[in-house]
C-alpha positions as CSV (number, residue, x, y, z in Angstrom):
1,X,0.0,0.0,0.0
2,X,1.3,3.4,-0.9
3,X,0.0,7.0,-0.5
4,X,-2.9,7.5,-2.9
5,X,-1.7,9.3,-6.0
6,X,-3.4,9.2,-9.3
7,X,-2.0,6.8,-11.9
8,X,-1.7,7.7,-15.5
9,X,-1.5,5.7,-18.7
10,X,1.7,4.1,-19.6
11,X,4.2,6.1,-21.8
12,X,5.3,4.9,-25.2
13,X,9.0,5.0,-24.6
14,X,10.8,1.6,-24.2
15,X,12.3,0.7,-20.9
16,X,15.8,-0.9,-20.5
17,X,16.8,-2.4,-17.2
18,X,19.8,-4.6,-16.5
19,X,20.1,-5.4,-20.2
20,X,16.4,-6.3,-20.5
21,X,14.2,-4.4,-22.9
22,X,10.4,-3.9,-22.8
23,X,8.3,-1.8,-24.9
24,X,4.7,-0.7,-25.5
25,X,4.5,-3.1,-28.3
26,X,5.4,-6.0,-26.1
27,X,2.8,-5.2,-23.5
28,X,0.2,-4.6,-26.2
29,X,0.3,-8.3,-27.0
30,X,-1.6,-8.8,-23.7
31,X,-5.2,-7.7,-23.2
32,X,-5.5,-4.2,-21.8
33,X,-8.7,-3.7,-19.8
34,X,-10.4,-0.4,-19.6
35,X,-12.4,1.0,-16.8
36,X,-16.1,0.2,-17.0
37,X,-18.1,2.9,-18.9
38,X,-20.1,3.5,-15.8
39,X,-18.8,5.5,-13.0
40,X,-18.4,3.9,-9.5
41,X,-21.5,5.8,-8.2
42,X,-23.6,4.8,-11.2
43,X,-22.3,1.2,-11.1
44,X,-23.3,0.8,-7.5
45,X,-26.9,1.1,-8.7
46,X,-26.5,-1.4,-11.5
47,X,-29.3,-3.9,-11.9
48,X,-28.7,-7.0,-9.8
49,X,-29.9,-9.1,-12.7
50,X,-26.4,-8.9,-14.2
51,X,-25.0,-12.5,-13.9
52,X,-22.0,-13.4,-11.9
53,X,-20.3,-14.4,-15.2
54,X,-20.9,-10.9,-16.6
55,X,-19.6,-9.3,-13.4
56,X,-16.5,-11.5,-13.5
57,X,-15.8,-10.4,-17.1
58,X,-16.3,-6.8,-16.3
59,X,-14.1,-6.8,-13.2
60,X,-11.7,-9.6,-14.3
61,X,-8.7,-8.6,-12.1
62,X,-10.8,-9.4,-9.0
63,X,-12.7,-12.5,-10.1
64,X,-12.0,-15.9,-8.5
65,X,-11.8,-18.8,-10.9
66,X,-10.7,-21.6,-8.6
67,X,-12.7,-24.6,-7.5
68,X,-14.5,-22.7,-4.7
69,X,-16.2,-20.1,-6.9
70,X,-17.1,-16.5,-6.2
71,X,-16.4,-15.4,-2.6
72,X,-15.3,-19.0,-1.9
73,X,-19.0,-20.0,-1.6
74,X,-19.5,-21.9,-4.8
75,X,-20.7,-25.6,-4.8
76,X,-18.0,-28.2,-4.4
77,X,-18.0,-31.9,-5.4
78,X,-18.1,-34.8,-3.0
79,X,-14.3,-35.4,-3.2
80,X,-13.5,-31.8,-2.4
81,X,-16.0,-31.7,0.4
82,X,-14.3,-34.8,1.9
83,X,-10.9,-33.1,1.6
84,X,-12.2,-30.1,3.4
85,X,-13.8,-32.1,6.2
86,X,-10.6,-34.2,6.7
87,X,-8.4,-31.1,6.7
88,X,-10.7,-29.2,9.1
89,X,-10.4,-32.1,11.6
90,X,-6.8,-33.0,11.2
91,X,-4.7,-30.4,9.4
92,X,-6.2,-27.0,10.4
93,X,-5.9,-27.5,14.2
94,X,-2.3,-28.5,13.9
95,X,-1.5,-25.5,11.7
96,X,-3.3,-23.1,13.9
97,X,-1.4,-24.3,17.0
98,X,1.9,-24.2,15.1
99,X,1.1,-20.7,13.7
100,X,0.2,-19.3,17.1
101,X,3.4,-20.8,18.5
102,X,5.5,-19.0,15.8
103,X,3.7,-15.8,16.4
104,X,4.1,-15.9,20.2
105,X,7.8,-16.8,19.9
106,X,8.5,-13.8,17.7
107,X,6.4,-11.5,19.9
108,X,8.6,-12.5,22.8
109,X,11.7,-11.8,20.8
110,X,10.4,-8.4,19.9
111,X,9.4,-7.7,23.5
112,X,12.9,-8.5,24.7
113,X,14.6,-6.5,22.0
114,X,12.4,-3.4,22.7
115,X,12.9,-3.3,26.4
116,X,13.8,0.3,27.4
117,X,13.4,1.5,23.8
118,X,11.2,4.5,23.3
119,X,9.0,4.7,20.2
120,X,9.9,7.2,17.5
121,X,7.1,9.1,16.0
122,X,7.4,10.6,12.6
123,X,5.7,13.9,12.5
124,X,5.4,13.9,16.2
125,X,2.0,12.3,16.4
126,X,0.2,9.0,15.8
127,X,1.6,5.5,16.4
128,X,5.4,5.3,16.4
129,X,7.8,2.6,15.6
130,X,10.8,1.1,17.4
131,X,14.1,2.3,15.8
132,X,16.4,-0.5,16.9
133,X,20.2,-0.7,16.6
134,X,23.0,-3.1,17.3
135,X,22.1,-6.4,18.8
136,X,18.5,-5.4,19.1
137,X,18.1,-4.8,15.4
138,X,20.1,-8.0,14.6
139,X,17.9,-10.1,16.8
140,X,14.7,-8.8,15.4
141,X,15.8,-9.2,11.8
142,X,17.4,-12.6,12.0
143,X,14.6,-14.1,14.1
144,X,12.0,-12.3,12.0
145,X,13.3,-13.8,8.7
146,X,13.6,-17.3,10.1
147,X,10.1,-17.2,11.8
148,X,8.4,-15.7,8.7
149,X,9.7,-18.6,6.7
150,X,8.5,-21.0,9.4
151,X,5.1,-19.4,9.2
152,X,5.0,-19.9,5.4
153,X,5.9,-23.5,6.0
154,X,2.9,-23.7,8.4
155,X,0.7,-22.3,5.7
156,X,1.8,-25.1,3.3
157,X,4.4,-23.2,1.3
158,X,7.1,-25.9,1.7
159,X,9.1,-24.9,-1.3
160,X,9.4,-21.4,-2.9
161,X,10.7,-21.2,-6.4
162,X,12.7,-18.1,-7.0
163,X,14.1,-16.7,-10.2
164,X,16.8,-14.2,-9.7
165,X,17.3,-11.8,-12.6
166,X,19.1,-9.2,-10.5
167,X,22.6,-10.0,-11.7
168,X,23.0,-9.5,-15.5
169,X,25.1,-11.9,-17.6
170,X,28.8,-11.2,-16.9
171,X,29.5,-11.3,-20.6
172,X,27.2,-8.4,-21.3
173,X,29.5,-5.6,-22.2
174,X,26.8,-3.0,-22.3
175,X,25.8,-3.2,-18.6
176,X,26.8,-0.3,-16.4
177,X,28.4,-2.3,-13.6
178,X,28.9,0.8,-11.5
179,X,25.1,0.7,-10.8
180,X,25.2,-2.9,-9.5
181,X,26.4,-1.8,-6.1
182,X,23.9,1.0,-5.8
183,X,21.3,0.1,-3.2
184,X,17.6,0.5,-4.0
185,X,15.5,2.5,-1.5
186,X,12.3,0.4,-1.9
187,X,11.0,-2.9,-3.0
188,X,7.9,-2.6,-5.3
189,X,5.8,-5.7,-5.6
190,X,2.5,-6.8,-7.1
191,X,-0.1,-7.5,-4.4
192,X,-2.0,-10.8,-4.3
193,X,-2.4,-11.9,-0.7
194,X,-1.4,-11.2,2.9
195,X,1.0,-14.0,2.3
196,X,3.0,-11.5,0.2
197,X,4.2,-9.8,3.4
198,X,5.3,-13.1,5.0
199,X,7.4,-13.8,2.0
200,X,9.0,-10.4,1.9
201,X,9.7,-10.6,5.6
202,X,11.5,-13.9,5.1
203,X,13.5,-12.6,2.1
204,X,14.5,-9.0,3.0
205,X,12.7,-7.9,6.2
206,X,11.6,-4.5,4.9
207,X,9.4,-1.9,6.5
208,X,6.0,-1.2,4.9
209,X,2.9,0.9,5.2
210,X,0.0,-0.5,7.3
211,X,-3.4,0.6,8.6
212,X,-3.2,2.4,11.9
213,X,-5.4,-0.2,13.5
214,X,-2.6,-2.8,13.0
215,X,-0.5,-1.0,15.6
216,X,-3.1,-1.7,18.3
217,X,-3.5,-5.4,17.5
218,X,-2.4,-8.0,20.2
219,X,1.0,-9.5,19.3
220,X,1.0,-8.2,15.8
221,X,1.0,-4.6,16.9
222,X,4.5,-4.8,18.5
223,X,5.9,-6.9,15.7
224,X,4.7,-4.3,13.1
225,X,6.5,-1.5,15.1
226,X,9.7,-3.5,15.2
227,X,9.4,-3.8,11.4
228,X,9.3,0.0,11.3
229,X,5.9,0.2,9.7
230,X,4.5,3.6,8.7
231,X,0.9,3.7,10.0
232,X,-1.8,5.4,8.1
233,X,-5.5,6.1,8.6
234,X,-6.8,5.0,5.2
235,X,-10.1,6.9,5.4
236,X,-8.5,10.0,7.0
237,X,-9.5,13.4,5.4
238,X,-6.9,15.3,7.4
239,X,-3.2,16.2,6.8
240,X,-2.4,12.5,7.7
241,X,-2.0,11.8,4.0
242,X,0.7,14.4,3.5
243,X,2.6,13.3,6.6
244,X,2.6,9.6,5.4
245,X,3.8,10.6,2.0
246,X,6.7,12.6,3.4
247,X,7.6,9.7,5.8
248,X,7.7,7.3,2.9
249,X,9.9,9.5,0.9
250,X,12.3,10.0,3.8
251,X,12.5,6.3,4.5
252,X,13.2,5.4,0.9
253,X,15.9,8.0,0.6
254,X,17.5,6.8,3.9
255,X,17.4,3.2,2.8
256,X,19.0,4.2,-0.5
257,X,21.8,6.1,1.2
258,X,22.5,4.0,4.3
259,X,23.4,0.4,4.1
260,X,22.0,-0.6,7.5
261,X,18.6,1.2,7.0
262,X,15.7,-1.1,6.2
263,X,14.2,-0.8,2.7
264,X,10.5,0.1,2.3
265,X,8.2,-2.5,0.8
266,X,5.4,-0.9,-1.2
267,X,2.5,-2.4,-3.2
268,X,1.9,0.5,-5.7
269,X,-1.4,-1.0,-6.9
270,X,-2.9,-0.1,-3.6
271,X,-5.0,-3.3,-3.4
272,X,-4.9,-7.0,-4.2
273,X,-5.8,-8.8,-7.5
274,X,-6.4,-12.4,-8.4
275,X,-2.7,-12.7,-9.4
276,X,-3.2,-12.5,-13.2
277,X,-3.4,-8.7,-13.5
278,X,-1.4,-5.6,-12.8
279,X,-3.4,-2.5,-11.8
280,X,-2.3,1.2,-12.3
281,X,0.6,2.2,-10.0
282,X,0.3,4.9,-7.4
283,X,3.4,7.2,-7.5
284,X,4.2,7.1,-3.7
285,X,7.1,4.6,-4.2
286,X,8.6,6.7,-6.9
287,X,8.5,10.3,-5.5
288,X,11.9,9.8,-3.7
289,X,13.7,9.5,-7.1
290,X,15.7,6.5,-5.7
291,X,16.2,3.2,-7.5
292,X,13.6,0.5,-6.7
293,X,13.8,-3.3,-6.7
294,X,10.8,-4.8,-8.6
295,X,9.6,-8.2,-7.4
296,X,6.8,-10.3,-8.9
297,X,4.9,-12.9,-6.9
298,X,2.8,-15.6,-8.5
299,X,0.7,-18.3,-6.8
300,X,0.2,-21.4,-9.0
301,X,-2.8,-23.4,-7.7
302,X,-4.9,-26.4,-8.6
303,X,-8.0,-26.0,-6.4
304,X,-7.7,-22.9,-4.1
305,X,-6.3,-19.6,-5.3
306,X,-4.3,-18.0,-2.4
307,X,-5.2,-14.6,-3.8
308,X,-7.2,-12.7,-1.1
309,X,-10.2,-11.7,-3.3
310,X,-13.9,-11.4,-2.7
311,X,-14.1,-13.4,0.6
312,X,-13.8,-12.8,4.3
313,X,-10.4,-13.1,6.0
314,X,-11.5,-16.0,8.2
315,X,-12.8,-18.1,5.3
316,X,-9.7,-17.4,3.3
317,X,-7.4,-18.4,6.1
318,X,-9.4,-21.6,6.7
319,X,-9.3,-22.6,3.0
320,X,-5.6,-21.8,2.7
321,X,-4.9,-24.0,5.8
322,X,-7.0,-26.8,4.3
323,X,-4.6,-27.0,1.3
324,X,-1.9,-29.5,2.1
325,X,0.5,-27.8,-0.3
326,X,0.5,-24.2,-1.5
327,X,2.8,-22.9,-4.2
328,X,4.7,-19.6,-4.6
329,X,7.0,-18.4,-7.4
330,X,9.0,-15.2,-7.1
331,X,10.8,-13.2,-9.8
332,X,13.5,-10.8,-8.7
333,X,14.1,-8.2,-11.4
334,X,17.2,-6.1,-11.7
335,X,17.3,-2.9,-9.7
336,X,15.5,-0.2,-11.7
337,X,17.5,3.0,-11.9
338,X,15.4,6.0,-13.0
339,X,16.5,8.3,-15.8
340,X,16.6,12.0,-15.2
341,X,13.3,12.3,-17.0
342,X,11.7,9.7,-14.8
343,X,13.1,11.4,-11.7
344,X,11.4,14.6,-12.8
345,X,8.1,12.7,-13.6
346,X,7.1,10.1,-10.9
347,X,4.1,9.1,-13.0
348,X,6.4,8.2,-15.9
349,X,8.7,6.4,-13.5
350,X,5.8,4.4,-12.0
351,X,4.4,3.4,-15.4
352,X,7.7,2.3,-16.8
353,X,8.3,0.0,-13.9
354,X,4.7,-1.3,-14.2
355,X,5.2,-2.1,-17.9
356,X,8.4,-3.9,-17.2
357,X,6.8,-6.0,-14.4
358,X,3.9,-6.8,-16.7
359,X,6.2,-8.1,-19.4
360,X,8.5,-10.1,-17.1
361,X,5.7,-11.5,-15.0
362,X,3.4,-12.2,-17.9
363,X,0.7,-10.1,-16.2
364,X,-2.2,-8.4,-17.9
365,X,-2.4,-4.7,-17.6
366,X,-5.8,-3.4,-16.3
367,X,-6.9,0.2,-15.7
368,X,-9.4,-0.8,-12.9
369,X,-8.8,0.3,-9.4
370,X,-10.0,0.1,-5.8
371,X,-13.3,2.0,-6.5
372,X,-14.3,-0.6,-9.2
373,X,-13.2,-3.4,-6.8
374,X,-15.7,-2.1,-4.2
375,X,-18.4,-1.9,-6.8
376,X,-17.7,-5.5,-7.9
377,X,-17.8,-6.8,-4.3
378,X,-21.1,-5.0,-3.6
379,X,-22.7,-6.3,-6.7
380,X,-21.4,-9.8,-6.0
381,X,-22.8,-9.7,-2.5
382,X,-26.2,-8.6,-3.8
383,X,-26.4,-11.4,-6.3
384,X,-25.3,-14.1,-3.8
385,X,-27.7,-12.8,-1.1
386,X,-30.6,-13.2,-3.6
387,X,-29.6,-16.7,-4.7
């Protein structure tokens, strides 16, 4: 999640990163969805007679196409019902207990490492974070990465397939090797599920932007402060927005300039998709003019799609825990170094990174956003309540 800035259409200039070239023509080979002709306010009053299939076509980036159907409430066969019943009795209780044990252990680590450490508040107000140094920081990071991977194991992600494109071919004479040692200030990733955060914690342990209510949650609240989260009130109409944007820029610049400063993790789409699409990017991750590390997450599935779309959190966690094996693939792209033109135009910077990620991750570009997602969920709820 990043500060809400308007996204623009992608520019026509080609993008070259780490010896890789992507262009408008390359992306154009994939379907490009346009926003529905109706506005969000008008769409909210659309006739409920529109079928689920029509809604899924209209709002394709948010549609679930796994064995469990829309909102995870579709009919399942006898074999799938038996699997769910067996998992609910045997697998889910074991995983819940193991997951809680991992969470409590890490909470205790964070509690010990934050003893006599005062919270630092950016802007002088709101929820702060614990700026840790020395052995405190080392303990939080090392244990955090190990326990985040343990939590992924509990969720059934036993193996994670990673493709590392960060280091170009040594025989490529056209690569500017002086840039290889330059540290990115932020990780930008597509957003599919809450599992995304667990993976990034296990891989690089970055800071990220979270809702302010997260800071007050039992166990998770302290952990999020040790991660150095920037807390935002999503529905706030006050100057909170400006303060968060400034804090994000400051953190990105600090991470870019200081080796020991944690990088920021930002999901520039601002919401999740079903994993096949890439929404317009907000510009918050690109305002600092620092290089970014693009990362693409994909969740191959057979029955249940781990994408957190159109269902409650409790039901999603239950179905995810019922899957004996879940799969995750990660593509690490080369660090993207903005040109002078991109530094002067964050929208151009954001859209060039988006085009690159779409090509390298075989993702479909869509111009839909959070407003259309809310309309889709409201219409879907209306249809399912009537059925």
